[in-house]
C-alpha positions as CSV (number, residue, x, y, z in Angstrom):
1,X,58.3,102.8,35.0
2,X,61.3,104.4,37.6
3,X,63.3,105.2,34.3
4,X,60.5,107.0,32.6
5,X,59.8,109.6,36.1
6,X,63.6,110.1,36.4
7,X,63.2,110.5,32.5
8,X,60.8,113.3,33.3
9,X,63.1,115.1,35.9
10,X,65.7,115.1,34.1
11,X,64.0,117.0,31.3
12,X,62.0,119.3,33.6
13,X,65.4,120.0,35.1
14,X,66.9,120.6,31.5
15,X,64.2,123.0,30.5
16,X,64.3,124.9,33.5
17,X,68.0,125.2,33.8
18,X,68.1,126.3,30.6
19,X,65.2,128.7,30.6
20,X,66.9,131.2,33.4
21,X,70.2,132.0,31.5
22,X,68.5,134.0,28.6
23,X,67.7,137.6,28.9
24,X,64.7,138.6,26.3
25,X,62.1,141.2,26.1
26,X,59.3,139.0,27.8
27,X,61.5,138.6,31.0
28,X,61.2,142.6,30.9
29,X,57.6,142.3,30.8
30,X,56.5,140.0,33.2
31,X,59.1,141.6,35.4
32,X,57.0,142.9,38.5
33,X,54.2,140.5,38.0
34,X,56.0,137.4,39.0
35,X,54.9,135.2,42.0
36,X,57.1,135.1,45.2
37,X,56.3,132.5,47.7
38,X,58.3,130.9,50.0
39,X,57.1,128.8,52.6
40,X,58.3,127.2,56.4
41,X,59.7,123.7,56.6
42,X,59.6,121.5,59.3
43,X,63.1,121.0,60.4
44,X,65.7,121.6,58.2
45,X,67.4,120.2,54.8
46,X,69.2,117.5,55.2
47,X,70.8,115.2,52.4
48,X,72.6,119.4,50.9
49,X,75.7,118.9,48.6
50,X,77.8,121.5,49.1
51,X,79.3,122.0,46.5
52,X,83.1,121.8,47.4
53,X,84.1,125.3,46.3
54,X,81.9,126.8,49.0
55,X,81.3,126.6,52.2
56,X,78.7,126.6,55.3
57,X,79.1,130.0,56.7
58,X,78.5,129.6,61.1
59,X,75.4,130.7,62.1
60,X,75.3,133.9,64.3
61,X,71.7,133.5,65.6
62,X,68.4,133.2,64.0
63,X,65.7,136.2,64.1
64,X,62.3,134.8,64.2
65,X,60.3,135.9,60.7
66,X,58.0,138.4,60.0
67,X,54.4,136.7,59.6
68,X,52.5,137.3,56.6
69,X,53.8,139.4,52.9
70,X,56.0,141.9,52.2
71,X,53.2,143.9,51.8
72,X,52.0,144.0,55.4
73,X,55.9,145.1,56.2
74,X,55.9,149.4,56.3
75,X,57.9,150.5,53.7
76,X,60.6,152.7,55.0
77,X,61.3,156.1,52.1
78,X,63.9,156.8,51.5
79,X,65.7,160.0,49.2
80,X,67.0,158.6,45.8
81,X,67.2,154.4,44.4
82,X,69.3,154.0,41.3
83,X,70.0,150.8,39.9
84,X,73.3,150.5,38.0
85,X,75.1,148.0,35.6
86,X,77.9,146.7,34.4
87,X,79.0,143.8,31.7
88,X,78.3,141.5,34.8
89,X,76.5,142.6,37.8
90,X,73.8,144.6,38.7
91,X,73.5,146.3,42.4
92,X,71.6,149.7,43.7
93,X,72.8,153.1,44.8
94,X,71.3,154.2,47.9
95,X,71.0,157.7,49.0
96,X,71.4,156.6,52.7
97,X,74.2,155.4,54.9
98,X,74.9,151.3,55.0
99,X,74.3,151.9,58.7
100,X,70.9,153.1,57.3
101,X,70.5,150.4,54.8
102,X,71.2,147.6,57.6
103,X,67.9,147.2,60.3
104,X,66.2,148.0,55.8
105,X,67.8,145.0,54.4
106,X,67.3,142.8,57.3
107,X,63.1,143.3,57.2
108,X,63.2,142.7,54.3
109,X,64.7,139.3,54.2
110,X,62.6,138.1,57.2
111,X,59.0,139.7,55.2
112,X,59.4,137.1,52.8
113,X,60.0,134.4,55.8
114,X,63.8,134.1,55.6
115,X,65.4,133.0,59.1
116,X,68.9,135.6,58.9
117,X,71.6,132.8,59.4
118,X,74.6,135.0,58.9
119,X,75.0,138.4,59.6
120,X,77.9,140.9,60.0
121,X,77.3,145.0,59.8
122,X,80.9,146.0,59.6
123,X,81.7,143.8,57.0
124,X,77.9,144.3,55.3
125,X,76.6,140.8,54.6
126,X,73.3,139.7,55.3
127,X,73.1,135.6,54.6
128,X,70.0,133.6,55.0
129,X,69.3,130.2,55.5
130,X,68.0,128.0,52.8
131,X,63.9,128.2,52.2
132,X,61.4,125.9,49.9
133,X,59.7,127.5,47.6
134,X,55.7,126.6,46.9
135,X,56.2,124.2,43.7
136,X,52.7,125.3,43.1
137,X,52.3,128.2,41.1
138,X,50.2,129.7,39.1
139,X,51.5,128.9,34.9
140,X,50.3,132.2,34.8
141,X,53.8,132.9,36.5
142,X,55.9,130.9,35.0
143,X,56.2,132.2,31.1
144,X,54.7,130.4,28.2
145,X,57.3,127.8,28.0
146,X,57.6,126.9,31.3
147,X,53.3,126.8,31.4
148,X,53.4,125.1,28.2
149,X,56.3,121.9,29.3
150,X,53.2,121.7,32.2
151,X,51.0,121.0,29.6
152,X,52.5,119.1,28.2
153,X,54.2,116.3,31.4
154,X,50.1,117.0,32.4
155,X,52.0,118.0,36.3
156,X,53.7,120.3,38.4
157,X,57.2,120.7,39.5
158,X,57.0,118.7,42.0
159,X,60.3,118.3,43.5
160,X,61.2,121.2,45.7
161,X,63.4,124.3,45.3
162,X,65.2,126.0,47.5
163,X,66.6,130.1,47.6
164,X,69.0,131.8,49.9
165,X,69.6,135.6,49.6
166,X,73.2,137.4,50.9
167,X,73.1,141.0,50.7
168,X,76.4,142.9,50.6
169,X,76.1,146.3,51.5
170,X,79.5,148.8,51.1
171,X,79.5,152.3,51.4
172,X,80.8,154.9,49.0
173,X,83.4,157.2,48.9
174,X,82.1,160.0,49.9
175,X,80.5,158.0,53.0
176,X,77.2,159.6,52.1
177,X,75.5,156.7,50.1
178,X,75.2,152.8,50.0
179,X,75.9,150.1,47.1
180,X,73.4,147.4,47.2
181,X,74.2,144.1,46.5
182,X,71.6,141.1,46.4
183,X,72.0,137.3,45.3
184,X,70.9,134.6,44.2
185,X,72.0,130.8,45.8
186,X,69.2,127.6,44.9
187,X,69.1,123.5,45.5
188,X,66.8,122.3,44.3
189,X,65.8,118.2,45.3
190,X,66.9,115.8,43.0
191,X,66.0,111.7,42.3
192,X,69.3,109.5,42.4
193,X,68.8,105.8,42.6
194,X,65.5,106.0,43.6
195,X,66.6,108.3,46.4
196,X,66.3,112.7,46.6
197,X,69.2,114.8,47.6
198,X,69.8,118.3,47.6
199,X,72.4,119.7,45.4
200,X,72.8,122.9,43.8
201,X,71.3,124.4,40.7
202,X,71.7,126.8,38.0
203,X,70.9,130.7,39.4
204,X,67.4,132.0,38.2
205,X,68.6,135.7,37.2
206,X,64.7,136.5,37.0
207,X,63.6,135.6,40.3
208,X,67.3,137.3,41.4
209,X,65.9,140.1,39.4
210,X,62.7,140.1,40.4
211,X,63.6,140.6,44.3
212,X,65.8,143.2,43.6
213,X,62.8,144.9,41.6
214,X,61.3,144.0,45.2
215,X,63.8,145.1,47.9
216,X,64.3,148.8,45.4
217,X,59.7,149.2,46.4
218,X,60.7,148.6,49.4
219,X,64.1,150.5,50.0
220,X,60.5,153.5,48.7
221,X,60.7,153.2,45.2
222,X,57.6,153.4,42.8
223,X,57.5,150.3,41.6
224,X,56.1,151.8,37.9
225,X,59.7,153.9,38.3
226,X,61.7,150.6,39.9
227,X,60.7,148.9,36.7
228,X,61.8,151.5,34.1
229,X,65.1,151.5,35.6
230,X,66.1,147.8,35.7
231,X,64.7,147.9,32.2
232,X,67.2,151.2,31.4
233,X,70.6,149.5,32.5
234,X,72.1,148.1,29.5
235,X,74.7,145.7,29.8
236,X,78.1,146.5,28.3
237,X,80.7,144.9,26.9
238,X,82.6,141.5,28.7
239,X,86.6,141.8,28.9
240,X,88.5,138.1,29.4
241,X,89.3,137.4,33.5
242,X,92.1,134.6,32.8
243,X,93.8,132.6,35.2
244,X,97.8,132.1,35.6
245,X,100.6,129.7,36.8
246,X,102.7,132.3,39.2
247,X,106.6,131.9,40.3
248,X,105.3,130.6,43.0
249,X,103.5,128.2,41.6
250,X,99.9,129.2,42.6
251,X,97.5,130.7,40.3
252,X,96.5,134.0,39.8
253,X,93.4,135.2,39.3
254,X,94.0,138.7,36.2
255,X,91.6,141.6,35.2
256,X,91.5,143.5,33.1
257,X,91.0,146.9,35.0
258,X,92.4,149.4,37.7
259,X,92.6,147.5,41.2
260,X,90.0,149.5,42.9
261,X,87.3,147.9,39.5
262,X,89.1,144.8,39.6
263,X,88.5,144.6,44.4
264,X,84.7,145.4,43.2
265,X,84.7,142.6,40.9
266,X,85.8,140.2,43.1
267,X,83.9,140.7,45.9
268,X,80.8,140.1,43.6
269,X,82.0,136.8,42.4
270,X,82.5,135.5,46.2
271,X,78.6,136.7,46.8
272,X,77.9,134.1,43.9
273,X,80.2,131.4,44.6
274,X,78.3,131.8,48.3
275,X,82.4,132.1,49.0
276,X,81.9,132.8,53.2
277,X,83.9,136.1,53.6
278,X,85.3,136.6,56.7
279,X,86.7,139.7,56.7
280,X,87.6,142.2,54.0
281,X,90.4,145.1,53.5
282,X,88.4,148.2,51.4
283,X,91.9,150.2,51.2
284,X,94.1,146.4,51.1
285,X,91.5,145.7,48.6
286,X,91.7,142.5,50.2
287,X,88.9,138.9,51.2
288,X,89.7,136.8,54.4
289,X,88.0,133.7,53.1
290,X,86.6,130.0,54.4
291,X,87.3,127.9,51.5
292,X,86.4,124.0,51.7
293,X,89.3,122.4,49.3
294,X,89.0,120.0,46.8
295,X,90.9,119.0,44.0
296,X,87.6,117.4,42.0
297,X,85.7,119.9,40.1
298,X,82.1,120.2,37.8
299,X,79.6,118.4,38.2
300,X,80.0,114.4,39.4
301,X,82.7,115.9,42.5
302,X,79.0,118.0,43.2
303,X,77.2,115.1,42.9
304,X,78.9,112.5,44.7
305,X,79.8,114.8,47.5
306,X,83.4,114.3,48.0
307,X,84.9,114.9,51.2
308,X,87.0,118.0,51.6
309,X,88.7,120.6,54.3
310,X,88.6,124.6,55.3
311,X,91.3,126.1,54.6
312,X,91.4,130.0,55.2
313,X,93.2,131.9,52.7
314,X,93.2,135.9,51.7
315,X,92.7,137.1,48.7
316,X,94.5,140.3,47.7
317,X,93.5,142.6,44.2
318,X,98.1,144.3,43.8
319,X,98.1,146.1,40.2
320,X,99.3,144.4,37.5
321,X,100.4,147.3,34.3
322,X,98.2,149.5,34.1
323,X,94.8,149.0,32.9
324,X,95.3,145.1,34.6
325,X,94.7,144.0,38.0
326,X,95.5,140.2,39.8
327,X,94.1,138.2,43.0
328,X,96.9,136.9,44.7
329,X,96.0,133.2,46.8
330,X,97.9,133.4,50.2
331,X,97.6,130.3,51.9
332,X,96.9,131.2,55.9
333,X,98.6,128.5,56.7
334,X,102.2,129.1,55.2
335,X,102.5,125.7,55.2
336,X,102.4,125.9,50.9
337,X,101.2,122.3,50.2
338,X,100.7,120.5,46.6
339,X,97.0,119.9,47.2
340,X,96.6,124.4,48.5
341,X,98.7,124.7,45.3
342,X,96.8,123.0,43.6
343,X,93.2,124.0,44.3
344,X,94.2,127.3,43.8
345,X,93.9,126.9,40.3
346,X,90.6,125.5,41.0
347,X,88.6,127.7,43.3
348,X,90.1,130.8,40.0
349,X,89.0,128.5,37.8
350,X,85.7,128.8,39.4
351,X,86.3,132.4,39.8
352,X,86.5,133.6,36.2
353,X,83.4,131.4,35.6
354,X,81.4,133.6,36.8
355,X,82.7,136.7,34.6
């Protein structure tokens, strides 16, 4: 019987993961109708396997959640909220300064019941703790294929899923408006040898887009207009991002863009991997990050929870040739250990995989 249960769990996870990667007209038709219901859990999530390329940010204070749903919060009107998109990213261009957007972004996350795990207004980064989503959602919000799977299995999705969000706010060049990025990170409870534990889960792109829509409405956009803006953003051709070996032996990440655009894409990729950003310098076009070093990569190393240590690294974007830039990996310890050199390839490959 236990093998049957495991097969059902694995089948469900496989199908849900596969469905999350689709982007179709059906997804656009359900935009704005998805049920989002986060619920408080007693105590903290335990047995969480942190992927080796990530690190838990230091907590800088917990905040009491706003009671009630997001509709109970008074929306703050802004002059204009536009949706921007390139080959990989979708973000908001808001006609307000970062200092004006900052409290609104916090209120938005707290209105869903999230507690703030880390906030740094100078960096423009707000991160939440993990919060479970209600697995017993109506079939109408699951989509046709998922609802059909639920009927076939004669069961709801019993194993819980927990989400966390990062909002990053950056000033535009003229300092009068802001670019707002929202990224989702999810974990799920899985069955391993008759035990359950938490591990990373593939991104639910539909949920992330839905939350971006909710953020637009929270900032004052009309929902119908916001949906149209999201649906009207056409994806452009993707260009290759590659990893090479430098004369120093370290890996370097090569973008087919000039340094400002490469630096923006690097920030997005760090968001996607939930990397702990310690500091950033838009003029120098660098990020200071804390990384969990491990020489193992892939599903099994993440599943087994290999022991690792945290290192501090500077990532600097430099001009390589016309139309191309490279990201330099600087180990701030200056020890230049071989295991750190080897890890630079693992980490940059993880970044390149986001593109």
